[in-house]
C-alpha positions in Angstrom: 36.8 25.5 23.9 39.7 23.6 22.2 42.0 21.7 24.4 45.3 19.8 24.0 45.4 16.1 24.4 45.2 15.1 28.1 48.5 14.1 29.6 48.3 11.8 32.7 49.2 13.8 35.8 48.5 17.1 34.1 46.1 19.7 35.5 44.1 22.2 33.5 45.9 25.5 33.4 43.7 28.0 35.2 44.9 30.9 33.2 44.2 29.5 29.7 41.6 26.8 30.2 43.9 24.5 28.2 45.2 21.2 29.5 49.0 21.5 29.7 51.5 18.9 30.7 53.6 19.4 33.8 56.3 20.6 31.5 55.0 22.1 28.3 56.7 20.8 25.2 57.2 24.2 23.6 60.4 26.2 24.3 59.4 29.8 24.6 61.9 32.6 24.0 62.7 34.6 27.2 60.5 32.4 29.4 62.2 31.0 32.6 61.9 27.3 33.3 59.9 27.9 36.5 57.1 29.8 34.8 54.0 27.6 34.3 51.5 30.2 33.3 50.5 30.5 29.6 48.2 32.8 27.6 46.9 30.9 24.6 45.9 33.2 21.8 43.1 31.7 19.5 41.7 34.6 17.5 42.5 38.0 16.0 40.6 40.8 14.2 41.9 44.2 13.3 43.9 45.5 16.3 42.6 43.0 18.8 43.4 39.4 19.7 41.5 37.0 22.0 42.8 34.3 24.3 41.3 30.9 25.0 39.4 32.3 28.1 37.6 34.8 25.8 39.5 37.8 27.0 40.2 40.5 24.4 43.4 42.5 24.2 44.5 45.5 22.2 47.5 44.4 20.2 49.8 47.5 20.5 52.8 45.5 19.4 51.4 44.3 16.0 52.9 40.9 16.8 56.5 42.0 17.1 56.0 45.0 14.8 54.8 43.2 11.6 51.0 43.1 11.5 50.6 46.2 9.2 47.1 45.5 7.9 45.7 44.0 11.1 44.5 40.5 12.1 42.0 38.4 10.3 42.1 39.8 6.8 40.1 37.5 4.5 41.9 39.0 1.4 45.2 37.5 2.6 43.7 34.1 3.3 42.1 34.2 -0.2 45.4 35.1 -1.8 47.2 32.2 -0.1 44.4 29.8 -1.0 44.3 30.8 -4.6 48.1 30.5 -5.0 48.2 27.2 -3.2 45.6 25.9 -5.5 47.6 26.9 -8.5 51.3 26.7 -7.7 52.0 26.4 -4.0 55.8 26.3 -4.1 58.7 26.5 -6.4 62.3 27.7 -6.2 64.5 30.3 -7.9 67.6 28.4 -8.4 69.7 29.1 -11.5 67.3 30.1 -14.4 64.1 28.9 -12.7 61.5 31.4 -11.4 57.8 31.8 -10.9 55.3 34.5 -11.9 54.5 35.8 -8.4 58.2 36.3 -7.5 58.7 38.2 -10.8 55.6 40.4 -10.1 56.5 41.1 -6.5 60.1 42.0 -7.4 58.8 44.7 -9.8 56.3 45.9 -7.3 58.7 46.4 -4.4 61.5 47.9 -6.4 59.1 50.4 -7.8 58.1 51.4 -4.3 61.7 51.5 -3.0 64.1 54.5 -3.1 65.4 55.1 -6.6 68.5 53.0 -7.3 67.5 49.9 -5.3 66.5 48.0 -8.4 67.5 44.4 -7.7 66.0 42.0 -5.1 66.7 38.7 -3.3 63.9 37.0 -1.5 64.3 35.4 2.0 62.0 34.0 4.7 62.5 36.7 7.3 64.6 39.5 8.8 67.5 37.6 10.4 67.9 35.6 7.2 67.9 38.8 5.2 70.6 40.3 7.3 72.6 37.2 6.9 72.3 37.5 3.2 73.2 41.3 3.3 76.4 40.6 5.3 77.3 37.8 2.8 76.6 40.1 -0.1 78.7 42.9 1.3 81.8 40.7 1.9 81.3 38.8 -1.4 81.0 42.0 -3.4 84.4 43.1 -2.3 85.8 39.6 -2.7 84.7 39.5 -6.3 86.5 42.8 -6.9 89.7 41.4 -5.6 89.5 43.3 -2.3 89.6 40.1 -0.2 90.9 42.0 2.9 87.6 43.9 3.2 85.9 41.7 5.8 85.1 44.1 8.7 81.5 45.0 9.5 80.6 48.1 11.5 77.4 48.1 13.6 76.1 50.0 16.6 75.6 49.3 20.3 72.0 48.5 21.2 71.3 47.4 17.6 69.1 44.4 16.8 69.5 42.6 13.5 68.2 39.1 14.4 69.5 36.0 16.1 71.2 34.0 13.4 74.9 33.8 13.9 76.0 36.6 11.6 73.0 38.8 12.4 73.4 38.1 16.1 77.0 39.0 15.9 76.3 42.4 14.5 73.5 42.9 17.0 74.7 45.2 19.7 72.9 43.8 22.7 75.0 41.6 25.1 72.3 39.0 25.7 72.7 37.8 22.1 76.5 37.2 22.6 76.9 35.9 26.1 77.2 32.1 26.0 76.9 31.9 22.2 80.5 32.7 21.3 82.7 32.7 19.5 80.6 35.0 17.3 81.4 36.4 13.8 84.9 37.9 13.7 85.8 41.3 12.4 82.8 43.2 13.8 83.0 46.5 15.6 80.1 48.2 17.5 79.9 52.0 17.4 78.0 54.4 19.7 74.3 54.6 18.8 73.0 58.1 17.9 70.7 58.5 20.9 69.7 62.1 21.6 68.0 61.4 24.9 70.9 59.5 26.5 73.5 61.8 24.9 72.1 64.8 26.6 72.5 63.2 30.0 76.2 62.7 29.1 76.7 66.3 28.1 76.9 65.5 24.3 75.4 68.5 22.5 75.8 67.5 18.9 75.0 63.8 18.6 75.7 63.5 14.9 79.1 65.3 15.2 80.0 63.0 18.1 79.1 59.8 16.2 80.7 60.9 13.0 84.0 61.7 14.7 83.9 58.2 16.3 83.1 56.6 12.9 85.9 58.4 11.2 88.4 57.5 13.9 87.3 53.8 13.7 87.7 53.7 10.0 91.1 55.2 10.3 92.1 52.7 13.1 90.8 49.5 11.4 91.8 50.8 7.9 89.3 51.8 5.3 90.6 49.1 2.9 89.6 46.4 5.4 86.0 47.4 6.0 83.2 45.8 3.9 80.1 47.5 5.2 78.2 49.3 8.0 74.8 47.9 9.0 72.2 50.0 10.9 68.5 50.3 11.5 67.4 53.7 10.3 65.4 54.0 13.5 66.5 51.5 16.2 63.5 49.3 17.1 64.3 46.9 19.9 66.8 49.5 21.1 63.9 51.8 21.9 62.4 53.4 18.8 65.5 55.7 18.8 65.6 58.0 15.8 68.9 59.8 15.1 69.1 63.5 14.2 68.0 64.3 10.6 71.6 64.9 9.4 73.0 61.6 10.9 72.3 59.1 8.1 73.1 61.5 5.1 76.5 62.3 6.7 77.2 58.7 7.6 76.4 57.6 4.0 78.6 60.3 2.6 81.6 59.3 4.8 81.2 55.6 4.1 81.0 56.1 0.3 84.1 58.2 0.4 86.0 55.1 1.6 84.2 52.6 -0.6 82.3 51.1 2.4 78.8 49.7 1.7 75.8 50.9 3.7 73.2 48.3 4.8 69.9 49.5 6.0 68.0 47.0 8.2 64.4 48.0 7.5 62.8 44.8 8.9 60.7 46.9 11.3 60.6 50.3 9.6 59.7 49.0 6.1 56.3 48.9 4.4 54.7 52.0 6.0 55.6 51.8 9.7 57.2 55.3 9.6 54.6 56.9 7.3 56.8 56.3 4.3 57.2 53.0 2.4 60.7 52.8 3.8 62.6 54.8 6.4 65.3 55.4 3.9 62.9 57.8 2.2 62.2 59.5 5.5 66.0 60.3 5.8 66.6 60.9 2.1 69.3 58.2 1.9 69.7 55.4 -0.6 71.7 52.5 1.0 73.6 50.0 -1.0 71.6 47.1 0.5 68.2 47.3 2.2 66.8 44.4 4.3 63.0 44.0 4.7 60.6 41.4 6.1 57.8 41.5 8.7 55.3 43.9 7.1 56.0 42.5 3.6 53.2 40.0 4.4 51.9 41.5 7.6 53.3 38.4 9.2 50.6 36.2 7.6 53.3 33.9 6.2 57.1 34.2 6.6 58.8 36.3 3.9 61.5 38.9 3.4 63.4 40.7 0.7 66.9 42.2 0.4 67.1 45.1 -2.1 70.4 46.1 -3.7 71.8 48.6 -6.2 72.7 47.4 -9.8 76.3 47.8 -8.8 76.1 45.4 -5.9 73.9 42.9 -7.9 76.4 42.9 -10.8 79.3 42.5 -8.4 77.9 39.5 -6.6 76.4 37.6 -9.5 79.1 38.1 -12.2 80.6 34.9 -13.6 79.3 31.9 -11.7 76.4 33.8 -10.0 75.7 34.4 -6.4 76.3 31.0 -4.7 73.8 31.4 -1.9 70.1 30.5 -1.9 67.4 29.4 0.4 64.9 26.6 -0.1 62.0 29.1 0.3 63.6 32.0 -1.7 60.8 33.5 -3.9 58.2 31.1 -2.4 55.1 31.8 -4.7 52.5 31.6 -1.9 54.5 34.1 0.2 54.9 36.4 -2.8 51.1 36.2 -3.5 50.4 37.2 0.1 52.9 40.0 -0.1 51.2 41.4 -3.3 47.8 41.3 -1.5 49.3 43.0 1.5 50.7 45.8 -0.6 47.3 46.2 -2.3 45.7 46.7 1.1 48.3 49.2 2.3 47.9 51.3 -0.8 44.1 51.0 -1.1 43.5 51.9 2.5 46.2 54.6 2.6 47.8 53.0 5.6 50.9 55.2 5.2 48.7 58.2 5.7 47.0 56.6 8.7 50.4 55.9 10.2 51.3 59.6 10.0 47.9 60.8 11.2 47.3 58.4 14.1 51.0 58.4 14.9 50.8 62.2 15.4 47.6 61.8 17.5 49.3 59.2 19.7 52.4 61.4 20.1 50.1 64.2 21.4 48.3 61.9 23.8 51.4 60.2 25.0 53.0 63.5 25.5 50.5 64.1 28.2 52.2 61.4 30.2 55.4 63.5 30.7 53.9 64.8 34.0 54.2 61.3 35.5 57.4 60.8 37.6 58.6 57.7 35.7 58.1 59.0 32.2 61.4 60.4 30.8 60.8 60.7 27.1 58.3 60.0 24.3 59.6 59.1 20.8 57.5 58.8 17.7 58.0 58.4 14.0 54.8 57.4 12.2 53.4 54.4 14.2 56.7 53.6 15.7 56.7 54.9 19.3 58.4 54.4 22.6 57.8 55.6 26.2 61.1 55.8 28.1 60.7 54.9 31.7 63.2 56.4 34.3 63.9 56.2 38.0 65.2 59.7 37.9 64.4 62.4 35.3 67.5 64.4 35.9 70.0 61.6 35.5 67.8 59.8 33.0 68.5 56.5 34.8 66.4 53.6 33.7 64.1 51.6 36.1 66.2 49.1 38.0 63.7 46.3 37.1 63.5 47.2 33.4 60.1 47.6 31.9 58.9 43.9 32.1 56.8 44.4 35.2 55.1 47.4 33.6 54.4 45.6 30.4 52.9 42.7 32.4 50.7 45.1 34.3 49.5 46.7 31.1 48.5 43.3 29.7 46.9 42.0 32.9 45.2 45.2 34.2 44.5 47.2 31.0 44.3 44.5 28.3 47.1 46.1 26.3 49.9 44.0 24.7 53.2 45.7 23.9 56.8 45.0 24.2 59.4 46.4 26.6 63.1 46.6 26.5 65.3 47.4 29.6 64.5 51.1 29.2 61.4 51.7 27.1 57.9 50.5 26.3 57.8 49.8 22.6 54.6 50.7 20.8 54.1 49.5 17.2 50.3 49.0 16.7 48.9 47.7 13.4 48.7 50.5 10.7 44.9 50.1 10.7 44.6 51.5 14.2 41.9 54.2 14.6 41.6 57.2 16.9 39.4 55.4 19.5 41.9 52.6 19.9 44.7 55.1 20.1 42.9 56.8 22.9 42.3 53.5 24.6 46.0 52.8 24.4 46.9 56.2 25.9 44.4 56.0 28.7 45.5 52.5 29.6 49.1 53.6 29.7 48.3 56.5 32.0 46.3 54.3 34.4 49.2 51.9 34.8 52.1 54.2 34.6 50.6 56.4 37.4 51.1 53.4 39.7 54.8 52.8 38.8 57.4 53.6 41.5 60.9 54.7 40.8 62.2 51.3 41.9 60.1 49.7 39.1 57.3 48.2 41.3 53.7 48.6 40.1 51.4 49.5 43.0 48.1 47.6 43.3 
């Protein structure tokens, strides 16, 4: 078993078998300073990962929702090796390009909703949302509409943790202590049918459209650059809006010349059973941000798609003045092309629809448990809403972290939790047996959860 270099005074960590210093050198997101336990992952195949003690886990999170084709695919390792052996890296500044970037640009725009014909490569989702926000403001600036700076977003939205992306994210944890954040940002009510019903809101779309219209009128339509939104809110709880929400939002925005940005970092590349969730809702945004599944997470990569109108507006005389060191990285593009090959060859969009439907049926059986309030599913993007009270739809006072921990420790299932829901985003290669294992493990643990959030032994 591999170990880290011994540090004087350090003791072997009994959980992982690795030798860890008294204070590990890594800074872990969301890990309090007094936590000394670690789970060291060392191997992955398909939907499973293994830690340094040899324990196997079902990865029902697809490593933060990005492992579309599963762990350990030799095709992707071969694609990276072949590209690194030929041209490992080059940039896209000015008139320079590389063959893999050109090939991937054609491939993705052919798969995207008609009208999204131009593409800008990034290294990830937050970076992509940063670019989309810049593009939206710069587009209006180039047209002489310099007063159009406002960005509309939604409460509970998550768009990444860069400064602009974090500013338009609607979760307080990404704002508190990090201010001042990006100016001219307004957060609207999220279209959440489950929570809306508890508030006596009968028509969620009508309620949200009325608020959007009033907000546009209050700020001034000539001062708003864009609205950004996840087609289906991911970190917010896999919350899908009513079917008429996005078409009506898009129509209202365009009547005022406001750009629509779709954040498809999680929903893109087959997660919903379509290549992109925009196709699920029948909407073509002005800009569409993608990442994660573009390479199944094997290397960092992302892509922002735009219409010809937006592309022409931001390039114009002098060109778009923003670029990243790794924009169009040929190795990342090669891995992306190989990932898309696997998704198409193995019909993983079809599998997302089929297994997602099966999981929705199995998880629906959990509704008899006292703490299960709602089950949400679109393709292989699912959530189990946990409540202290089914009538008031009040969330567990502890959030879902203790439940997620029990699932990992007692059932060998890895998934994410937010304050109200367990988020389930397995690799798109998941089969029916693994789906049943997931459903059975959820029942075994959720049956022990008390309304105060405690998990009984």
